[in-house]
N, C-alpha and C positions, 0 to 999 in steps of 0.2 A: 504493500500500500504506500502511496505517496502522501506525505504530510507536509503542509506548508504553514509554518507559524509566522505571523506577521504583526508588525506594529508600525504606526505612522507618527510623524511629528509635524506639527502645523504652526503657522504664524498667521497674523491677521491678513486678510485679503484687502489691503489698503486701496488697491485700484478699484475693486468692486465696491468697497465702502464709499469711495468718493462719488461714484455714480449713483448709488442708492440714497445717499444722505446729503448730496450736494456739498461735498467737501473740497471742491476744486480750489486750488491755490495753496492747500496745506501740504507740507512735505510728509514723508512716510511716518515719521515719529509723531507729528502733531495729528495726522489723520488717524493713526492707530489710537492715540489718546482720546480723540473725539469719539471713536467707536466704543472704546472702553467706558467712557463717561455716559454715552447714550444707553449702553447695556446696563450699567449700574443703576441708572434711573429707572430702567424698565423692570428689573427684578433683583437688584441688590448685589449682583455679581458682575465681574468684568469678563466672564467666560462668554465669548462671542457665540452667536448662533452658528450651527454647523455649516451652513452654506457660505459663511464668511471666513472659514478656516482654510487657508491655503496650504497645501501639502508641500513640505520641503524635504521629506525623507520617508522612505518605506524600507524597513529592514526585514529580513526573512531568515528563517532556518528552514532548509529543505532537507527532508529525510526521504530518500528514494532508493529502494533496494538496499544495497550495502553502503551507499554514499550518504555523506552528511556535508552540508555547505551552509555557511553563515556569511551573509553579505548585505550591503545596502544597494538597492536598485539604482542603475544609472551611475552618474558621477557627480562631482561637486558643481558642475556647470549645467546639469540636466534641467530642462524645464519641467514645470509641474505636469504638463500633458505627457511628456515622455516618461516620467516616473510612473504615472498612473497606467499608461499603456503597457509598460513593462510588467506591471503587476498582473493585469488581466491576461497578458500573453502567457504568463506562467500557468494560469488556470487553464487556458486553452491547450497548452502543451502537456501538462501533467494530470489534469483533473484531480487535484489533491484534496484531501481533507484539510479545510482551512481551520487554523487554531488561533485564537486570540484571547486577550483579557479585556473585556468590555468592548470587543469589536462590534457587537450588535448594537450597543448604545452610542458608540462614537466612531470608530475607525471606518466601518462599512458605510454608515450613512454619509460621512464626509466624502468617502470615495464615490458614492452615488451622485451627490450634488456636484462635486468637482468634475466628474466625468461628464455630467450634463453640460457644465460650463465649457468644456473643451471638445465635446462631441466624440468622446472615446467610446468605441464599440467594444462590447464584451458579451457576445452571444452565448458562450458557454456558461458564464456566470449567471446570466438572467434566465436561463432555460429552466422551466418548471414542468417539463414533460412534452413540450411541443416538438422539440428536435430529438430528444432521447427520452423514451418513455420511462426509463429507470429513474429519471430526475423528477418524475411526478411524485414519487414517494420519498425521495431524499435529495433535496436541492440546497443551494446556497442561501435561498431567500427565506425559507420557512424557519421560524425561530426554534422549533422543537426538533428539527432534523439535525443529523450529526455531520452532514457534509461541511457545515460550518459549526465548529464547537467553540462557543464562547465560554471558556472555563469559569470565568467569574459568574456569569449568569446561571450556569448549571449548578455550581456549588451553592449559590444563593437561592436556589429554587425559583429563579426568575422574579425574586422580590428585591427591589433596589434597596430597601431598608436593611437587607441582610448582606449587601455587597461589602467587600473589603478591598483596600488598595493592594495592587500587585506587590509593591515594595514590602509591605508588612507581611503578606502571605509568604513571599519568597524568603524573607529573612527568618520567619518563624520556622520554616522547613530547613534552614541551614544553607540557603543559597545566598548569593551576594546582595540582592535587592538594589536599590538606587545607588548609582555611582557617579559622582562628579558633577551632576547636573540634575535638574528636574524639569518637568514640562513647563513650569512657570518661568524658567530661565531661558527657554528656547528663543523667544522673541528678542531678548537682549543679545544672545549669542549670534542670532541671524543678523541683527543690525551691525554687529561688530565684524561680520564676515566670517565667523567661525563655523562654516558649513561642515567641516570635517569633525569638529567637536559634537555637533548635533547628530551627525551620522553615527559616530562612535557611541553616543549616549543611546540612540535608538537601537543599536545592536545589543547593548547591555540589557535593555528592556525585553527584546525579543528572546534573548538567551534565558532570562528569568522565566518568561512565559513558557518556553519549551521545557524547562526543568519542572515547573509546576504541573504542566500537562503530563509529563512522564509520571510524576507521583500520582496524579489522578488516574492514569491508565493502570497503575499498580493497584490502587485501592479498589478500583471497580473490577479487577480481575482480568483486564484485557491483556496484561503481560504478567509473567511470573517474576519472582524476586531476582532470579539469575538473569533474566532478560532486562529487567530494570537496571541492574548493576552494570550490565554490558553496555547499555545506552549511556549511562553516566561515565563509564570509563572511556567510551569512544569520544564523547564530547570533550573530556579533559585532554585526551591525546590530540584531538583536532586543534584545540586552542593553543596547546604547547607547540605543535608543529607549525601553525600559522605564524606564531611569534609576534603578533601585533602588540604594541604596548598596552592598549586597552584590554586586549584578551588576557595578557599576563596579569594586569591589575585585577581583572575579573576572577582569575584563578586564585590569586593571593587572598582576595576577600572571601571567596568561596571556602578556601581551606581554613581561614580564621573563623568563619561562621560555623563550619562543621565542628570545630573544637568546642565552641560555645554550646552547641546543641547537645553534644554527646557528653559534656562534662557535668 
């Protein structure tokens, strides 16, 4: 089976905000602040509505056959449209089980709206049985199907009041949790031109999601203890072999948290 774990990072769509709220003449910083202020007046939070969340990174863990890969789609200069198209191209190619943490409440709706903005086609993703009748009973769109498994929603019994943050769940299990950045800091990093830092942060989130999903597969009996440990060992070896500094930092934090959990 092919499994694709994914996570996105977003910043305010200042260009869209200018058009919607007549903010012409404001630079990106001031336009974003205006959007934050309007949203705060609306419901007391600066968290923008999903159609005004511009995607700047999509990171993935792909488990296919014996292979494992962790990367961020496109490169630091890729447009939002290209990043989104690459994501849906992966679905066309592998028809994987999609795995996320809060993907049903955030990541996928954002992808829907932003693919509409750019006219990105994704026939495999949107199929509910018209092209492949097997998708009638298990597709990416239906909340209760497993072709997209939102681990947070499943564990919370689809009750948002029971949902917990990925960072805390991962850390509780002995995994690294958040490292070096948070979603609230992505806009600042983007304005400073630190696209690489955003991409690295997104990869740490998707790694945590993969690890929590593996634990979920273990407790639901989908994999045995020996298979679970083999997946853990494979990931650690992959991160060591790749040798990226943020992977090495992830491993160091993982090992430190494991000691705390077992002590």
